[in-house]
C-alpha positions in Angstrom: 178.4 11.6 81.7 178.1 11.8 77.9 176.3 15.1 78.2 179.1 16.5 80.4 181.7 15.3 77.9 179.8 16.9 75.0 179.6 20.1 77.0 183.4 20.1 77.6 184.0 19.5 73.9 181.7 22.3 73.0 183.5 24.7 75.4 186.9 23.8 74.0 185.5 24.3 70.5 184.2 27.7 71.4 187.5 28.7 73.1 189.5 27.6 70.1 187.2 29.6 67.7 187.6 32.7 69.9 191.4 32.4 69.9 191.4 31.9 66.1 189.2 34.9 65.6 191.4 37.0 68.0 194.6 35.9 66.1 193.1 36.9 62.7 191.7 40.2 64.0 194.8 41.2 66.0 197.1 40.7 63.0 195.3 43.6 61.3 196.8 46.0 63.8 200.4 45.3 62.8 200.7 48.9 61.4 200.3 50.3 64.9 203.3 48.3 66.3 205.5 49.0 63.3 204.9 52.8 63.4 205.4 52.8 67.2 208.6 50.9 66.8 210.0 53.4 64.3 209.1 56.2 66.6 210.8 54.5 69.5 214.0 54.1 67.4 214.1 57.9 67.1 213.4 58.3 70.9 216.1 55.8 71.7 218.6 57.6 69.4 217.9 60.9 71.2 218.4 59.2 74.6 221.7 57.7 73.5 222.9 61.1 72.2 221.9 62.8 75.5 223.6 60.2 77.6 226.8 60.6 75.5 226.7 64.3 76.1 225.5 64.7 79.7 226.9 68.1 80.4 225.6 69.7 77.2 222.3 68.0 77.7 221.9 69.3 81.3 222.9 72.8 80.2 220.4 72.7 77.4 217.5 71.5 79.6 218.4 74.1 82.3 218.0 76.8 79.8 214.8 75.4 78.3 213.4 73.1 81.1 209.9 72.5 79.6 211.5 70.5 76.7 212.2 67.7 79.2 208.4 67.0 79.2 207.5 68.4 75.8 209.5 65.9 73.7 207.9 62.8 75.3 204.4 64.4 75.1 204.9 65.1 71.4 206.0 61.5 70.7 203.2 60.0 72.8 200.7 62.4 71.1 201.8 61.2 67.6 201.6 57.6 68.8 198.0 58.3 70.0 197.0 59.8 66.7 198.4 56.7 64.9 196.5 54.4 67.2 193.1 56.3 66.8 193.5 56.6 63.0 194.0 52.9 62.6 191.3 51.9 65.1 188.8 54.3 63.4 189.1 52.3 60.2 189.2 48.9 62.0 187.5 49.0 65.4 188.9 46.9 68.2 186.4 44.4 69.6 186.6 41.4 71.9 189.9 40.1 73.1 192.0 42.1 70.7 190.7 45.3 72.4 192.0 43.9 75.8 195.3 42.9 74.2 195.8 46.4 72.8 195.0 47.9 76.2 197.6 45.6 77.7 200.3 46.7 75.2 199.5 50.4 75.8 200.0 49.8 79.6 203.2 48.0 78.8 204.5 50.9 76.8 203.6 53.4 79.5 205.4 51.3 82.1 208.7 52.6 80.9 207.8 56.1 82.3 208.2 54.8 85.8 211.3 56.0 87.5 212.7 55.6 91.1 213.0 58.6 93.4 214.2 59.0 97.0 213.1 61.7 99.4 216.0 62.9 101.6 215.1 65.1 104.6 217.5 68.0 105.1 216.9 70.1 108.2 213.5 71.6 107.9 213.2 71.2 104.1 212.7 68.0 102.1 214.6 67.6 98.9 213.5 65.1 96.3 216.5 63.5 94.5 215.8 61.6 91.4 218.0 58.5 91.1 219.1 57.7 87.6 219.0 53.9 87.3 218.8 51.4 84.6 215.2 50.2 84.1 216.2 47.5 81.7 215.2 44.6 83.9 211.8 46.2 84.7 211.0 47.0 81.0 212.3 43.6 79.9 210.1 41.8 82.4 207.0 43.8 81.5 207.6 43.3 77.8 208.0 39.6 78.5 204.6 39.4 80.2 203.0 41.3 77.2 204.5 38.9 74.7 203.6 35.8 76.7 200.0 36.9 77.2 199.7 37.8 73.5 201.1 34.4 72.6 198.6 32.7 74.9 195.5 34.6 73.6 196.5 34.2 69.9 198.3 30.8 70.1 201.4 32.3 68.4 204.2 30.3 70.0 207.0 32.7 68.9 205.6 35.4 71.2 205.6 33.1 74.2 209.2 32.0 73.4 210.6 35.5 73.1 208.6 36.6 76.2 210.3 33.8 78.1 213.7 35.0 76.9 212.9 38.6 78.0 212.0 37.4 81.5 215.2 35.4 81.7 217.2 38.5 80.7 215.4 40.5 83.4 216.4 37.9 86.0 220.0 37.8 84.8 220.2 41.6 84.9 218.8 41.7 88.4 221.0 39.0 90.0 224.2 39.0 87.9 225.9 41.7 90.1 225.8 39.2 93.0 228.4 37.0 91.2 232.0 37.6 90.1 232.1 39.6 86.9 228.3 40.1 87.1 228.6 43.9 87.2 230.2 44.0 83.8 227.4 41.8 82.5 224.7 44.1 83.7 226.5 47.2 82.3 226.7 45.5 78.9 223.0 44.6 79.1 222.2 48.2 80.0 223.0 49.1 76.4 220.1 46.9 75.3 217.8 49.3 77.1 218.1 51.6 74.0 216.8 49.0 71.6 214.6 46.6 73.5 211.4 48.6 73.2 211.6 49.6 69.5 212.9 46.1 68.6 209.9 44.5 70.4 207.3 46.7 68.8 208.8 46.2 65.3 209.1 42.5 65.9 205.4 42.2 67.0 204.3 44.4 64.1 206.3 42.6 61.4 205.3 39.2 62.7 201.6 40.1 62.9 201.8 41.5 59.3 203.4 38.3 58.0 200.6 36.3 59.8 198.0 38.5 58.2 199.5 38.0 54.7 199.5 34.2 55.2 195.8 34.4 56.1 
C-alpha cells in the first residue's frame, strides 16, 4: 500500500514538473502570437471594408478573381515565415510542440465555410452561402484556450475559454428567443476582432509570464 502511495506521489510530481516545464517553455513563443494577432488585425480591417462596400468589392474581384485566394495565401505565408523563424531559434519540444500544433489547427478552422449544392436540370450549381462563423470560431478558440490553460496551469486561459464557449452557445441559440436575432447580429460584429484579440491576448499574457520568470 505504501509503495502504491509513493508511486502515485511520484507520478503527480512528474506531471507537475512536466506542466511547469511546458509553461516556462511555451511562454517563449509569445512573439508568434503577437505578430499573428497584428496580422489578423489587418485582415479583419480588410474584411470589414469589403463588407461595407459589397458591390465595389464584387466588381473588383470579378475583374481580378485570383486576388480572392492570393491575399489569404500571402498572409498565411508571412505567418508561416514568422513561425519558422522563431522556432528555428527556439525549437519546439514536448508538450509545447503539441500546443502550437493545436493553435495552428485552430487558426485554420476559420477557413471552413458552408456550401450547398442545388441541382438545376442536368447541371449542378454550387452556391456558397455567406453566413456568420462567429459561433464556430468562438467555440474552437475556447477549446484552444482551455486546453492551453490545462497544460500550462494558467487559469486565465481556462476562464476566457469558458467565456468564449458561452458566447458561442448564446450566438447559436439566441435567435430562438424574442429579440435574440438582434443579439446575434450585434455579436456578429465581434467576428472581426475575436481572432486578432485572442492571439494578441495569448501573446501578451505569455510574454508577461515569461518576464515574471
